[in-house]
C-alpha positions as CSV (number, residue, x, y, z in Angstrom):
1,M,-54.8,287.1,45.7
2,R,-53.1,288.2,42.6
3,Q,-51.9,291.7,41.9
4,E,-53.3,293.1,38.7
5,F,-52.5,296.0,36.4
6,A,-54.6,298.6,34.6
7,W,-53.2,300.9,32.0
8,I,-53.9,303.3,29.2
9,E,-51.7,304.5,26.3
10,H,-51.5,308.2,25.2
11,E,-49.0,310.1,23.2
12,N,-45.9,307.9,23.8
13,K,-46.7,307.4,27.4
14,V,-48.3,304.5,29.3
15,Y,-50.2,305.4,32.5
16,V,-50.3,302.3,34.7
17,T,-51.5,301.4,38.2
18,Q,-51.5,298.1,40.0
19,G,-53.5,296.7,42.9
20,F,-55.9,294.1,44.0
21,R,-59.5,293.5,43.0
22,E,-61.2,292.6,46.3
23,F,-64.9,291.7,46.8
24,G,-66.3,294.2,49.3
25,K,-64.0,297.1,48.4
26,P,-65.2,300.0,46.2
27,H,-61.8,300.2,44.4
28,A,-60.2,298.2,41.7
29,P,-57.3,298.8,39.3
30,V,-59.4,300.2,36.5
31,T,-61.3,302.6,38.8
32,I,-58.1,303.7,40.5
33,L,-56.6,304.4,37.1
34,I,-59.6,306.5,35.8
35,Q,-60.1,308.5,39.0
36,S,-56.4,309.2,39.4
37,I,-56.1,310.5,35.8
38,F,-59.0,312.9,36.5
39,D,-57.3,314.1,39.6
40,L,-53.7,314.2,38.4
41,Y,-54.2,315.3,34.8
42,Q,-57.3,317.4,34.8
43,D,-56.4,319.3,31.7
44,L,-55.6,316.2,29.7
45,S,-58.0,313.7,31.3
46,F,-60.6,314.1,28.5
47,F,-58.1,313.2,25.8
48,I,-56.3,310.4,27.8
49,L,-59.6,308.6,28.7
50,R,-60.7,308.5,25.1
51,K,-58.2,305.8,24.6
52,K,-58.7,302.1,25.3
53,I,-58.1,301.0,28.9
54,F,-56.5,297.6,29.5
55,T,-56.4,295.4,32.6
56,T,-54.8,292.1,33.3
57,G,-57.8,290.7,35.2
58,Q,-61.4,290.1,34.7
59,A,-63.1,293.5,35.1
60,T,-66.1,293.7,37.6
61,E,-69.4,295.2,36.6
62,F,-68.7,298.5,38.5
63,E,-65.4,298.9,36.6
64,K,-67.1,298.3,33.3
65,S,-69.8,300.8,34.3
66,M,-67.2,303.5,35.2
67,V,-65.6,303.0,31.8
68,F,-69.0,303.4,30.2
69,L,-69.5,306.7,32.1
70,A,-66.1,308.3,32.0
71,G,-63.9,306.4,29.5
72,K,-64.2,305.0,26.1
73,R,-63.3,301.3,25.8
74,L,-62.1,298.5,28.1
75,Q,-60.2,295.3,27.3
76,D,-59.7,293.0,30.2
77,N,-57.6,289.8,30.5
78,S,-54.8,291.6,28.7
79,R,-51.0,291.2,29.2
80,F,-48.9,294.1,30.5
81,D,-45.4,293.9,29.1
82,E,-43.3,296.8,30.6
83,D,-40.1,295.7,28.8
84,Q,-41.9,295.9,25.4
85,Y,-43.0,299.4,26.1
86,V,-39.6,300.5,27.3
87,G,-38.0,298.9,24.3
88,Q,-40.2,301.0,22.0
89,G,-39.1,304.1,23.8
90,I,-42.5,304.6,25.5
91,E,-42.4,306.3,28.9
92,I,-44.0,304.3,31.8
93,V,-45.9,306.6,34.2
94,Q,-46.6,304.8,37.5
95,I,-49.7,306.0,39.3
96,Q,-49.6,305.3,43.0
97,G,-53.4,305.8,43.5
98,P,-55.9,306.2,44.8
99,V,-55.6,310.0,44.9
100,F,-59.2,311.2,45.2
101,K,-58.4,314.8,46.1
102,S,-61.6,316.1,44.6
103,Q,-63.9,314.1,46.8
104,L,-62.6,315.6,50.1
105,A,-64.8,318.6,49.6
106,I,-64.9,321.0,52.5
107,K,-68.6,321.6,51.9
108,D,-69.4,318.0,52.8
109,V,-68.5,318.9,56.4
110,F,-71.4,321.3,56.4
111,L,-73.7,318.5,55.3
112,E,-72.4,315.8,57.7
113,Q,-72.2,317.6,61.0
114,P,-75.7,319.1,61.1
115,L,-77.3,315.9,59.5
116,S,-75.6,313.7,62.2
117,Q,-76.9,316.0,64.9
118,Y,-80.4,316.1,63.5
119,L,-80.6,312.3,63.2
120,E,-79.8,312.0,66.9
121,S,-83.1,313.8,67.7
122,V,-85.5,311.9,65.5
123,S,-86.7,308.4,64.7
124,V,-84.6,307.8,61.6
125,T,-86.2,306.6,58.4
126,P,-85.0,306.8,54.7
127,Q,-87.8,309.4,54.2
128,I,-86.4,311.7,56.9
129,V,-82.9,311.4,55.5
130,A,-84.1,312.1,51.9
131,V,-86.0,315.2,52.9
132,Y,-83.0,316.5,54.8
133,L,-80.7,315.9,51.9
134,T,-83.1,317.8,49.6
135,E,-83.2,320.8,51.8
136,A,-79.4,320.7,52.2
137,L,-79.0,320.9,48.4
138,D,-81.0,324.1,48.3
139,R,-78.4,325.7,50.6
140,V,-75.4,324.8,48.4
141,S,-73.9,327.5,46.3
142,R,-73.5,326.6,42.6
143,G,-71.2,328.0,39.9
144,Q,-72.2,330.6,37.4
145,V,-71.4,328.6,34.2
146,L,-72.3,325.2,32.9
147,H,-69.0,323.4,33.8
148,D,-68.3,325.3,37.0
149,H,-70.5,323.4,39.4
150,N,-71.5,320.0,40.6
151,R,-74.8,318.2,39.9
152,K,-77.5,318.9,42.5
153,I,-77.4,315.5,44.1
154,A,-76.7,314.3,47.7
155,A,-76.4,310.9,49.3
156,A,-76.0,309.5,52.8
157,I,-75.1,306.1,54.3
158,I,-77.1,305.3,57.5
159,S,-76.3,302.5,59.9
160,S,-78.8,300.0,61.2
161,Q,-79.0,302.0,64.4
162,G,-79.9,305.2,62.5
163,Q,-76.5,306.8,62.8
164,L,-74.9,308.7,59.9
165,L,-71.8,306.9,58.6
166,R,-71.1,309.2,55.6
167,A,-72.8,311.9,53.6
168,S,-71.7,313.8,50.5
169,F,-72.8,316.1,47.7
170,A,-71.8,315.3,44.1
171,N,-68.3,316.4,43.5
172,N,-68.1,315.6,39.8
173,Y,-67.5,319.1,38.3
174,M,-63.9,318.1,37.4
175,N,-63.9,314.3,38.1
176,K,-66.8,312.7,36.3
177,T,-66.7,309.7,38.6
178,L,-67.3,311.5,41.9
179,H,-71.0,311.1,42.1
180,A,-72.4,311.6,45.6
181,E,-72.8,307.9,46.1
182,V,-69.2,307.2,45.1
183,C,-67.9,309.8,47.5
184,C,-69.8,308.1,50.3
185,L,-68.9,304.5,49.3
186,Q,-65.2,305.2,48.9
187,N,-64.9,306.9,52.2
188,C,-66.8,304.4,54.4
189,D,-66.5,300.8,55.3
190,Y,-69.6,298.6,54.9
191,Q,-71.6,297.8,58.0
192,Q,-74.2,295.1,58.1
193,G,-77.7,296.5,58.1
194,C,-76.7,299.9,56.7
195,Y,-78.5,301.5,53.7
196,L,-77.9,304.3,51.3
197,V,-80.2,307.2,50.6
198,V,-79.8,309.4,47.5
199,T,-81.8,312.2,46.0
200,L,-81.7,310.8,42.5
201,K,-81.8,307.2,41.3
202,P,-78.2,306.0,41.1
203,C,-76.6,305.4,37.8
204,R,-75.4,301.9,37.0
205,M,-71.8,302.7,38.0
206,C,-72.9,303.8,41.5
207,A,-75.4,300.9,42.0
208,D,-72.9,298.3,40.8
209,M,-70.2,299.8,43.1
210,A,-72.6,299.7,46.0
211,W,-73.4,296.1,45.4
212,H,-69.7,295.2,45.3
213,W,-69.0,297.4,48.4
214,S,-71.7,295.6,50.4
215,G,-70.1,292.2,49.5
216,G,-73.4,291.2,47.9
217,D,-75.2,291.4,51.2
218,P,-78.9,290.7,50.3
219,R,-80.1,293.0,53.0
220,F,-78.5,296.1,51.6
221,E,-80.8,298.5,49.9
222,I,-80.7,302.0,48.3
223,F,-83.6,304.4,48.7
224,Y,-83.9,307.2,46.1
225,L,-86.1,310.3,45.9
226,Q,-86.4,311.0,42.2
227,N,-86.4,308.6,39.2
228,D,-83.8,308.8,36.4
229,P,-85.2,307.4,33.2
230,G,-81.9,307.7,31.4
231,P,-80.1,304.6,30.0
232,K,-77.1,305.0,32.4
233,A,-79.4,304.4,35.4
234,Q,-80.9,301.2,34.2
235,G,-80.0,297.5,34.5
236,S,-77.9,297.3,37.7
237,R,-77.7,294.2,39.7
238,L,-79.4,295.9,42.7
239,E,-82.2,296.9,40.5
240,K,-82.6,293.4,39.1
241,E,-82.7,292.1,42.6
242,G,-85.4,294.7,43.6
243,R,-83.1,296.5,46.1
244,L,-83.5,300.0,44.6
245,K,-86.4,301.6,46.4
246,L,-88.2,304.7,45.1
247,L,-89.5,306.8,48.0
248,K,-93.0,308.1,47.5
249,S,-95.4,310.6,49.1
250,L,-92.8,312.6,50.9
251,P,-93.5,315.8,52.8
252,T,-92.0,319.0,51.2
253,N,-89.9,319.9,54.3
254,I,-88.7,318.5,57.6
255,D,-91.2,320.5,59.6
256,Q,-94.0,318.3,58.1
257,L,-92.4,315.1,59.3
């Protein structure tokens, strides 16, 4: 396995990270770079990420999708020459990611604990999980201004035995990549037979990351409650393979289940 680099140039600095691109892992050099810049340089992230991102390897679909969502342009199969940058007087800023401070939201604890307890008392189905997530969203306080709150989306990963593996709300108010699905996937190891439930059809970034995270397991599926007709939610590999499932005819609350 070859170590790879990802970097971006901005105002006489080069922000660079290095790592491995492993099948079955929801991280790669490009995603670590983007997410770390959001976390480490919140005030500058918008300006930095408008520049082209380079990587020495062949970018995966979920890396490309994250650039499409949060960055500007991507050029893979590039050559990183640190000596050339240093010779030009450009500062090399090493990023020892992943950081992911934003996704460790305290409020997720108040989703996971009661959901886990609830699932122990019922016969678990994707429909039951979806209704619970919807009701949980109604109890989440939101900010008072447009850019001071997260999107009203929640997701959960359920094992083949009906146990909760991870649940999260969207945490993308400062870090655009931290969708509810991403927060789940990047904090949970894949287990055969598990599935993901989310209140809104996943965007291509999340769906492509989920496919990569599952190691391409053909049994893995995502169930979603509400359709998203936007272009960023279309064309993922999971969708092409028929493994994005829209949940229909759901009750309005848990008591009706």
